[in-house]
C-alpha positions in Angstrom: -7.5 -7.4 10.5 -6.9 -9.0 7.1 -4.4 -11.9 6.7 -2.9 -12.0 3.2 -2.6 -15.3 1.4 0.1 -16.7 -1.0 2.3 -13.8 -2.3 0.0 -11.0 -1.2 1.0 -8.0 0.9 -1.3 -5.8 3.0 -0.3 -2.1 2.7 -1.4 0.9 4.7 -1.0 3.6 1.9 0.6 6.9 2.7 -2.0 9.6 2.2 -0.4 12.9 1.2 -2.1 16.0 2.7 -1.6 18.7 0.1 -2.8 21.6 2.1 -4.4 22.5 5.4 -6.2 25.5 3.9 -7.1 24.6 0.4 -9.4 21.7 -0.3 -7.9 19.6 -3.1 -9.5 16.6 -4.7 -6.4 14.5 -5.1 -7.2 11.6 -7.5 -3.6 10.4 -7.8 -3.4 6.7 -7.0 -1.5 5.6 -3.9 2.0 4.4 -4.7 3.8 4.2 -1.4 3.0 2.9 2.1 3.8 0.7 5.0 3.5 -3.0 5.0 1.2 -4.3 7.7 1.1 -8.0 7.0 2.5 -10.5 4.4 1.4 -13.8 3.1 3.4 -17.0 3.6 5.0 -16.9 0.1 6.4 -13.4 0.4 10.2 -13.6 0.5 11.8 -10.1 0.4 9.3 -7.8 2.3 8.2 -7.8 5.9 5.8 -5.9 8.1 7.0 -2.4 8.9 8.8 -2.0 5.6 8.1 1.3 3.8 7.6 0.5 0.1 7.0 2.1 -3.2 4.8 0.1 -5.5 3.5 0.3 -9.0 0.5 2.3 -10.0 -1.3 3.1 -13.2 -4.5 2.1 -15.0 -3.7 -1.6 -15.0 -2.9 -1.7 -11.2 -6.0 -0.2 -9.6 -6.1 -2.3 -6.4 -9.3 -1.9 -4.5 -9.2 0.1 -1.2 -10.4 -1.8 1.8 -11.6 0.4 4.7 -11.3 -1.2 8.1 -12.1 0.7 11.3 -11.7 4.0 9.4 -8.3 3.1 7.9 -7.6 2.4 4.3 -5.6 -0.7 3.2 -4.6 -2.2 -0.1 -3.7 -5.8 -0.9 -1.1 -6.1 -3.6 1.3 -8.8 -4.9 4.9 -8.9 -3.9 5.9 -8.7 -7.6 4.3 -5.2 -7.8 6.6 -3.8 -5.1 9.2 -1.5 -6.8 11.5 -1.0 -3.8 11.8 -1.0 -0.1 12.9 2.4 1.2 15.8 2.1 3.6 16.9 4.9 5.9 
């Protein structure tokens, strides 16, 4: 598993399945997911939080595939909100 450093957050992005029948090439960037791990300088987010985070051309975080699961490492400052239920 990855251990984030400083103010970084490890996110398991939510992958939207658009259809069971039609194959769709969804190129929309991820913008929400569940936090898996946080670095020591993260103050407001914790593992298990479901978050919405920035996306766009300037925020194209690389996707890290580990054991068949996709993850992204983002900065805490790029978290827009924590979704509370």
